[in-house]
C-alpha positions as CSV (number, residue, x, y, z in Angstrom):
1,M,-71.7,-38.5,20.6
2,T,-72.2,-39.4,24.2
3,A,-74.4,-42.2,25.3
4,Q,-76.6,-39.7,27.7
5,N,-76.4,-37.1,24.2
6,A,-77.8,-39.9,22.0
7,D,-80.5,-40.8,24.6
8,T,-81.9,-37.0,24.5
9,A,-81.6,-37.1,20.8
10,V,-84.2,-40.1,20.7
11,E,-86.2,-38.7,23.4
12,R,-86.3,-35.4,20.8
13,R,-87.3,-37.3,18.0
14,T,-89.8,-39.2,19.5
15,A,-91.9,-36.2,21.1
16,R,-91.6,-34.6,17.9
17,L,-93.0,-37.6,16.3
18,E,-95.7,-38.0,18.7
19,D,-97.1,-34.2,17.8
20,L,-97.0,-35.3,14.3
21,A,-99.6,-38.1,15.6
22,R,-101.8,-35.2,17.0
23,E,-102.1,-33.1,13.8
24,R,-105.9,-32.9,12.5
25,V,-106.7,-34.2,9.3
26,D,-108.8,-32.3,6.8
27,F,-108.8,-31.1,3.1
28,R,-105.2,-30.5,2.9
29,F,-104.6,-34.2,2.4
30,K,-105.7,-36.0,-0.8
31,G,-107.1,-39.0,-0.9
32,L,-108.2,-40.0,2.9
33,P,-111.6,-40.7,3.9
34,P,-114.0,-37.3,3.9
35,E,-115.1,-38.7,6.9
36,A,-111.9,-38.4,8.4
37,D,-112.3,-34.7,9.1
38,G,-111.3,-33.6,12.4
39,A,-109.4,-36.7,13.7
40,T,-106.1,-36.6,14.5
41,V,-103.5,-38.8,12.3
42,G,-103.1,-40.6,15.4
43,E,-106.7,-41.5,15.7
44,L,-106.8,-42.5,12.0
45,A,-104.0,-44.7,12.2
46,A,-105.6,-46.4,15.5
47,R,-108.8,-47.2,13.2
48,R,-106.9,-49.7,10.9
49,L,-109.0,-48.7,8.1
50,N,-109.2,-50.9,4.9
51,L,-107.9,-48.9,2.1
52,F,-110.6,-50.2,-0.7
53,T,-113.4,-50.2,1.4
54,D,-113.5,-47.9,4.2
55,G,-113.8,-44.5,2.2
56,F,-110.7,-43.8,0.8
57,T,-110.8,-41.7,-2.6
58,T,-108.9,-42.0,-5.5
59,P,-106.1,-41.2,-6.6
60,V,-104.5,-42.4,-3.4
61,L,-100.9,-43.4,-2.9
62,A,-99.8,-46.3,-0.7
63,L,-96.5,-47.3,0.9
64,S,-96.1,-50.8,1.5
65,A,-95.5,-51.5,5.0
66,E,-93.8,-54.6,4.7
67,R,-91.4,-53.9,1.7
68,L,-90.8,-50.5,3.4
69,E,-89.7,-52.9,6.4
70,H,-87.7,-55.1,3.9
71,N,-86.0,-52.6,2.3
72,L,-84.9,-50.8,5.9
73,A,-83.5,-53.8,7.0
74,L,-81.5,-54.7,3.8
75,M,-79.6,-51.7,3.9
76,E,-79.0,-51.9,7.2
77,T,-77.4,-55.4,6.6
78,Y,-75.5,-54.4,3.6
79,S,-74.1,-51.3,5.3
80,A,-72.7,-53.7,8.1
81,R,-71.4,-56.1,5.9
82,H,-69.3,-53.6,4.3
83,G,-68.0,-51.4,7.0
84,L,-69.8,-48.5,5.9
85,A,-71.7,-46.0,7.9
86,F,-74.8,-44.7,6.6
87,A,-76.2,-41.4,5.8
88,P,-79.2,-41.8,3.6
89,H,-80.4,-39.0,1.3
90,G,-83.5,-37.5,3.0
91,K,-84.6,-35.6,-0.2
92,T,-86.1,-38.8,-1.4
93,S,-88.7,-38.8,1.0
94,M,-88.6,-35.6,3.3
95,A,-90.7,-37.7,5.7
96,P,-89.4,-37.5,9.4
97,Q,-91.1,-40.6,10.2
98,L,-88.7,-42.6,7.5
99,F,-85.7,-40.7,9.2
100,H,-86.4,-41.9,12.3
101,R,-87.2,-45.4,11.1
102,Q,-83.9,-45.0,9.3
103,L,-82.0,-44.3,12.3
104,E,-83.5,-47.3,14.1
105,H,-82.1,-49.3,11.1
106,G,-78.3,-48.4,12.1
107,A,-78.1,-44.9,9.8
108,W,-75.4,-42.8,11.1
109,G,-77.3,-39.5,10.1
110,I,-79.4,-38.2,7.3
111,T,-78.1,-36.7,3.9
112,L,-79.9,-33.5,2.8
113,A,-79.3,-30.9,-0.3
114,V,-80.5,-27.6,0.8
115,P,-81.0,-25.3,3.9
116,H,-85.2,-26.0,4.0
117,Q,-84.4,-29.7,4.5
118,V,-81.5,-29.2,7.0
119,R,-84.3,-27.2,8.7
120,V,-86.8,-29.9,8.6
121,A,-84.5,-32.7,9.8
122,R,-83.3,-30.4,12.9
123,E,-86.9,-29.7,13.9
124,F,-87.5,-33.5,14.1
125,G,-84.4,-34.0,16.6
126,I,-81.9,-35.1,13.5
127,D,-78.5,-34.9,15.3
128,R,-76.2,-35.7,12.3
129,I,-76.8,-34.0,9.1
130,F,-74.6,-34.3,5.8
131,L,-75.7,-31.7,3.3
132,A,-74.5,-32.6,-0.3
133,N,-73.7,-29.1,-1.2
134,E,-71.9,-26.0,-0.7
135,L,-73.8,-23.8,1.6
136,V,-73.2,-20.3,0.7
137,D,-76.6,-18.5,1.6
138,A,-75.5,-15.8,4.7
139,A,-79.1,-16.2,6.5
140,A,-79.0,-20.0,6.4
141,L,-75.5,-20.1,7.5
142,R,-76.4,-17.5,10.5
143,W,-79.3,-20.3,11.3
144,L,-77.1,-22.8,11.2
145,S,-74.2,-21.1,13.4
146,G,-76.9,-20.6,15.9
147,E,-78.2,-24.4,16.0
148,L,-74.4,-25.5,16.1
149,D,-73.9,-23.0,19.1
150,A,-77.1,-24.0,21.0
151,D,-76.3,-27.9,20.6
152,P,-72.9,-29.2,21.3
153,S,-74.4,-32.8,20.1
154,F,-75.3,-31.6,16.4
155,R,-73.1,-32.8,14.0
156,F,-73.0,-31.0,10.5
157,I,-70.6,-31.6,7.6
158,C,-71.1,-30.0,4.0
159,Y,-69.4,-29.9,1.1
160,V,-67.1,-26.9,-0.3
161,D,-66.1,-26.8,-4.1
162,S,-64.7,-23.6,-4.6
163,V,-62.5,-21.1,-3.0
164,R,-65.2,-18.5,-3.7
165,G,-67.4,-20.6,-1.7
166,V,-65.1,-20.9,1.3
167,E,-64.8,-16.8,1.2
168,S,-68.3,-16.7,1.5
169,M,-68.9,-19.1,4.1
170,Q,-66.1,-17.3,6.2
171,A,-67.4,-14.2,5.9
172,A,-71.1,-15.1,6.8
173,L,-70.0,-17.0,9.9
174,A,-67.6,-14.3,11.0
175,E,-70.6,-11.8,10.6
176,A,-72.5,-14.4,12.6
177,G,-70.2,-14.3,15.6
178,A,-70.1,-18.3,14.8
179,G,-68.6,-19.9,18.0
180,R,-68.0,-23.6,16.3
181,P,-66.4,-24.1,12.9
182,V,-68.5,-25.7,10.3
183,D,-66.9,-29.3,9.1
184,V,-66.5,-29.4,5.4
185,V,-65.4,-31.9,3.2
186,V,-64.1,-30.8,-0.5
187,E,-66.1,-32.3,-3.3
188,L,-64.5,-33.7,-6.2
189,G,-66.3,-33.3,-9.1
190,A,-66.8,-36.4,-11.5
191,G,-65.6,-35.1,-14.6
192,D,-65.9,-32.4,-17.1
193,G,-69.6,-31.6,-17.7
194,A,-70.6,-33.3,-14.5
195,R,-72.4,-31.6,-11.8
196,T,-70.8,-29.7,-8.8
197,G,-67.4,-30.3,-7.7
198,A,-63.7,-29.2,-8.0
199,R,-62.6,-30.9,-11.8
200,T,-58.7,-31.2,-10.6
201,E,-57.0,-32.0,-7.5
202,A,-55.2,-29.1,-7.6
203,D,-58.2,-27.4,-7.9
204,C,-58.9,-29.6,-4.6
205,A,-55.6,-28.6,-2.8
206,A,-56.5,-24.6,-3.4
207,I,-59.7,-25.0,-1.6
208,A,-58.3,-26.9,1.1
209,D,-55.7,-24.3,1.7
210,A,-58.5,-21.8,2.0
211,V,-60.2,-23.7,4.5
212,A,-57.3,-23.8,6.4
213,A,-56.5,-19.8,6.3
214,S,-60.6,-19.9,7.7
215,S,-61.2,-19.3,11.2
216,A,-65.2,-20.6,10.8
217,L,-64.3,-23.9,9.1
218,R,-62.8,-27.2,9.5
219,L,-61.8,-29.4,6.7
220,V,-62.4,-33.0,7.9
221,G,-62.8,-35.2,4.6
222,V,-63.2,-35.4,0.8
223,A,-66.4,-36.6,-1.1
224,G,-68.6,-36.4,-4.4
225,Y,-71.3,-38.2,-6.1
226,E,-70.1,-41.1,-8.5
227,G,-73.3,-41.1,-10.1
228,E,-72.4,-38.1,-12.4
229,V,-69.4,-39.7,-13.7
230,P,-69.6,-39.4,-17.6
231,D,-70.6,-42.4,-19.5
232,A,-70.7,-44.2,-15.9
233,D,-69.8,-47.8,-16.0
234,G,-68.4,-50.0,-13.3
235,E,-64.9,-49.4,-14.5
236,R,-65.4,-45.7,-14.9
237,V,-66.8,-45.3,-11.8
238,R,-64.2,-47.2,-9.6
239,A,-61.4,-45.1,-11.3
240,W,-63.2,-41.8,-10.1
241,L,-64.0,-43.7,-6.7
242,R,-60.4,-44.4,-6.4
243,R,-59.0,-40.5,-7.3
244,L,-61.2,-40.0,-4.4
245,V,-59.5,-42.1,-1.9
246,A,-56.3,-41.0,-3.4
247,L,-56.8,-37.5,-2.7
248,A,-58.1,-38.3,1.2
249,A,-54.9,-40.0,1.4
250,D,-53.1,-37.1,-0.1
251,F,-54.6,-34.8,2.1
252,D,-53.8,-36.8,5.2
253,K,-50.0,-37.1,4.4
254,A,-49.9,-33.4,3.5
255,G,-51.2,-33.1,7.0
256,R,-54.2,-31.1,5.9
257,F,-56.7,-32.6,8.5
258,A,-54.3,-31.6,11.4
259,G,-53.3,-28.0,12.6
260,P,-54.6,-25.9,15.5
261,D,-57.8,-26.0,17.0
262,R,-58.8,-29.1,14.5
263,D,-59.2,-31.8,17.2
264,L,-60.1,-34.2,14.5
265,D,-60.9,-37.6,15.5
266,E,-61.8,-39.2,12.1
267,I,-61.4,-38.5,8.5
268,V,-64.8,-38.6,6.3
269,V,-64.7,-40.1,3.0
270,S,-68.1,-39.8,1.4
271,A,-69.9,-41.0,-1.8
272,G,-73.0,-43.2,-3.0
273,G,-76.1,-42.7,-4.7
274,S,-78.6,-45.6,-5.4
275,A,-77.3,-46.8,-9.0
276,W,-73.1,-47.4,-7.9
277,F,-73.2,-48.6,-4.0
278,D,-71.6,-51.6,-4.4
279,A,-68.6,-50.1,-6.3
280,V,-68.5,-47.5,-3.5
281,A,-68.2,-50.7,-1.1
282,D,-65.4,-52.2,-3.3
283,V,-63.0,-49.2,-3.4
284,F,-63.8,-48.0,0.3
285,A,-62.6,-51.3,1.1
286,E,-59.3,-50.3,-0.1
287,I,-59.1,-47.3,1.8
288,P,-55.4,-47.7,3.4
289,E,-55.0,-46.7,7.2
290,L,-54.7,-43.0,7.8
291,S,-53.7,-40.6,10.7
292,V,-57.2,-41.3,12.4
293,P,-59.9,-43.6,11.4
294,V,-62.1,-43.1,8.2
295,L,-65.8,-42.4,8.6
296,K,-66.6,-44.2,5.0
297,L,-69.9,-42.5,4.3
298,L,-72.7,-43.9,2.0
299,R,-75.5,-41.8,1.2
300,S,-78.0,-43.6,-1.0
301,G,-81.3,-42.8,-0.5
302,A,-83.9,-44.1,-3.1
303,Y,-83.9,-47.4,-1.3
304,V,-86.4,-46.8,1.1
305,S,-89.3,-46.9,-1.0
306,H,-87.2,-48.1,-4.1
307,D,-89.6,-47.9,-7.5
308,D,-90.9,-50.0,-10.6
309,G,-88.8,-48.0,-13.3
310,H,-85.6,-46.3,-12.9
311,Y,-84.0,-48.0,-9.8
312,R,-85.5,-51.2,-10.7
313,H,-83.1,-51.5,-13.6
314,L,-80.1,-49.6,-12.3
315,T,-79.9,-50.6,-8.4
316,P,-76.6,-52.6,-7.7
317,F,-78.6,-55.7,-6.1
318,N,-79.1,-56.6,-10.4
319,R,-75.0,-57.1,-10.2
320,V,-74.7,-58.5,-6.9
321,P,-78.2,-60.7,-6.4
322,E,-76.5,-62.9,-3.6
323,E,-76.5,-59.7,-1.6
324,G,-80.3,-59.4,-1.6
325,A,-83.1,-57.6,-3.5
326,L,-84.9,-54.3,-2.8
327,E,-88.7,-54.4,-3.3
328,P,-90.9,-51.7,-4.8
329,A,-93.1,-50.2,-2.2
330,F,-95.0,-47.4,-3.8
331,R,-98.5,-47.9,-5.7
332,L,-100.5,-45.8,-6.9
333,W,-104.2,-46.2,-6.9
334,A,-106.2,-44.4,-9.2
335,Q,-110.1,-45.1,-11.0
336,F,-111.1,-45.5,-14.3
337,V,-113.5,-42.7,-15.2
338,S,-113.9,-42.7,-18.8
339,R,-113.9,-45.7,-21.1
340,P,-114.8,-44.3,-24.7
341,N,-113.7,-46.9,-27.0
342,D,-112.4,-50.7,-26.6
343,E,-108.9,-49.4,-27.1
344,Q,-108.8,-46.4,-24.7
345,A,-109.6,-45.4,-21.3
346,F,-108.9,-42.9,-18.6
347,T,-108.0,-42.6,-15.0
348,N,-108.6,-40.0,-12.5
349,A,-104.6,-39.9,-11.4
350,G,-102.2,-37.3,-13.5
351,K,-99.2,-35.3,-13.2
352,R,-100.3,-34.1,-10.1
353,D,-100.4,-37.2,-8.5
354,A,-97.7,-39.5,-10.5
355,A,-93.9,-39.4,-10.9
356,Y,-93.2,-38.8,-14.6
357,D,-90.0,-37.3,-15.3
358,I,-88.3,-40.5,-15.9
359,D,-90.9,-43.1,-16.9
360,L,-94.7,-43.2,-16.9
361,P,-96.2,-45.2,-14.3
362,E,-96.8,-49.0,-15.1
363,A,-100.3,-50.5,-15.0
364,Q,-99.9,-53.7,-12.5
365,V,-103.5,-54.6,-11.4
366,V,-107.0,-54.0,-11.8
367,R,-109.3,-54.0,-8.8
368,D,-112.9,-55.0,-10.0
369,A,-115.1,-52.3,-8.5
370,R,-118.1,-54.6,-7.9
371,T,-116.6,-58.0,-7.0
372,G,-113.0,-56.3,-5.1
373,E,-111.3,-59.2,-6.9
374,V,-107.5,-58.0,-7.9
375,R,-106.1,-59.3,-11.2
376,E,-103.0,-58.6,-13.4
377,A,-103.5,-55.5,-15.5
378,A,-103.1,-57.6,-18.8
379,G,-103.2,-55.6,-21.9
380,V,-103.5,-52.4,-20.0
381,A,-101.2,-49.8,-20.2
382,V,-100.1,-46.1,-19.4
383,T,-99.5,-43.9,-22.3
384,G,-99.6,-40.6,-21.0
385,L,-100.2,-38.1,-18.4
386,S,-102.2,-34.6,-18.3
387,D,-102.5,-32.9,-15.1
388,Q,-105.5,-34.5,-13.9
389,H,-106.3,-37.6,-15.8
390,G,-104.2,-40.8,-17.0
391,W,-104.0,-42.1,-20.6
392,V,-104.5,-46.0,-20.8
393,R,-104.4,-47.9,-24.0
394,T,-106.6,-51.1,-23.5
395,E,-105.8,-54.2,-26.0
396,P,-108.9,-56.1,-27.0
397,G,-110.0,-58.8,-24.1
398,A,-109.0,-56.2,-21.3
399,D,-111.6,-56.1,-19.0
400,V,-111.6,-52.9,-17.7
401,E,-114.9,-50.9,-16.6
402,V,-115.8,-47.3,-15.3
403,G,-115.5,-47.6,-11.5
404,D,-112.6,-50.1,-11.5
405,W,-109.5,-49.3,-9.6
406,L,-106.1,-49.3,-11.4
407,G,-102.8,-49.9,-9.3
408,M,-100.0,-48.7,-10.8
409,G,-96.0,-49.1,-10.0
410,L,-94.1,-46.1,-10.2
411,S,-90.6,-44.8,-11.1
412,H,-88.2,-42.3,-9.6
413,P,-88.8,-42.4,-5.7
414,C,-87.9,-38.4,-5.5
415,T,-90.7,-37.4,-7.5
416,S,-93.6,-39.7,-6.2
417,F,-92.9,-38.5,-2.2
418,D,-93.0,-34.9,-3.1
419,K,-96.5,-35.2,-4.5
420,W,-98.3,-36.5,-1.3
421,Q,-98.2,-34.7,2.1
422,L,-99.7,-37.5,4.0
423,I,-99.1,-41.3,2.5
424,P,-100.9,-44.3,4.0
425,L,-98.8,-47.0,5.2
426,V,-100.3,-50.1,4.0
427,E,-100.3,-53.9,5.0
428,S,-100.8,-56.3,2.2
429,D,-104.3,-57.0,3.0
430,G,-105.2,-53.4,2.8
431,T,-104.9,-52.6,6.5
432,V,-103.8,-48.9,7.0
433,T,-101.5,-48.5,10.0
434,D,-100.2,-45.0,10.1
435,Y,-99.6,-42.4,7.5
436,I,-96.6,-40.9,6.8
437,R,-96.2,-37.1,6.9
438,T,-93.9,-35.3,4.1
439,Y,-92.3,-31.6,4.0
440,F,-91.4,-30.6,0.7
């Protein structure tokens, strides 16, 4: 992308984000003060309301402004230190404002999973997209072809993992009269019983041959997801990553990235979820010199908010603490609405509000409804969720009353973001500085 095109892309993103600030607040957005109805998001942000004292209703999800910035900066530094390009997975947040922040912090582009997500990203001016899936939907391919033909600066890459998939893509793109080929990477599966991806190197070679025979596709690299390695540990993950690197080297030696009209100026090698990016960094550092430069593309996405459960335990920074530490940026606030006995209480936040697919919310702090004092949630534990209630066990001495607020940490960012359309961005003193819009 030329400097002029890059400037134009930034201008487009900025203009579309400004449109977000003009959206009116109303009944669609839970947790916001009823008095905010009719105000624009920008006007509401300018008021710098306090999450606790200015009319926000519970439950309400808050995203820490300081911790978000810390996480963005940390992964920018980590990627640069290890010579990695970074395309964080946008499915985590589906928040164009956060995509923009990630690009400002050095991201190469944004990774996505399905056509709808690509359309959202394009609507907000994202010019480099990695689709971590094989795209065989004819309607989506027709749309993609139009986007590529209309915008020469748009870079799009997606998986292919079967000859049949290549044939389907070729047929749909040819019917659409595609003017630009779609860049693809062969996906190497992480093993038998794992998720998508070709299972053997021979399968990968057959797929590459099918791409070479296609007029609508261009082979630009190899990719996969190491998080699906069976019985994953450091040794097994690194062994699979070395297979991926060897596949790229073998393809290059065989001339699979060359050929008529290929005009390839870089080879893409991509992996990296949120649990093993240290292994990706180690093995990608071993990539040998190929015929053209290699784009070593990392795709970790959960870092943006991190969490208080699943990724707190899995993050590679536990293994390499000298490289820094991510900080959990979400806190879900609910109120105690029932206290039937000394051992039990109920909040007004349930499955519609909190991630629960991996771990239950973690009770962290209690905010006294009368004094505003915040204290640790000693002797308080969330034991279950109904649709709109949280089941809470209270030990003897737990000082909890109806009306008090319970602040909870969440596990699994991907299923935390998707329950909220507009999320207050909150400073440590409770001041709301912005509102993050999601599109799931």
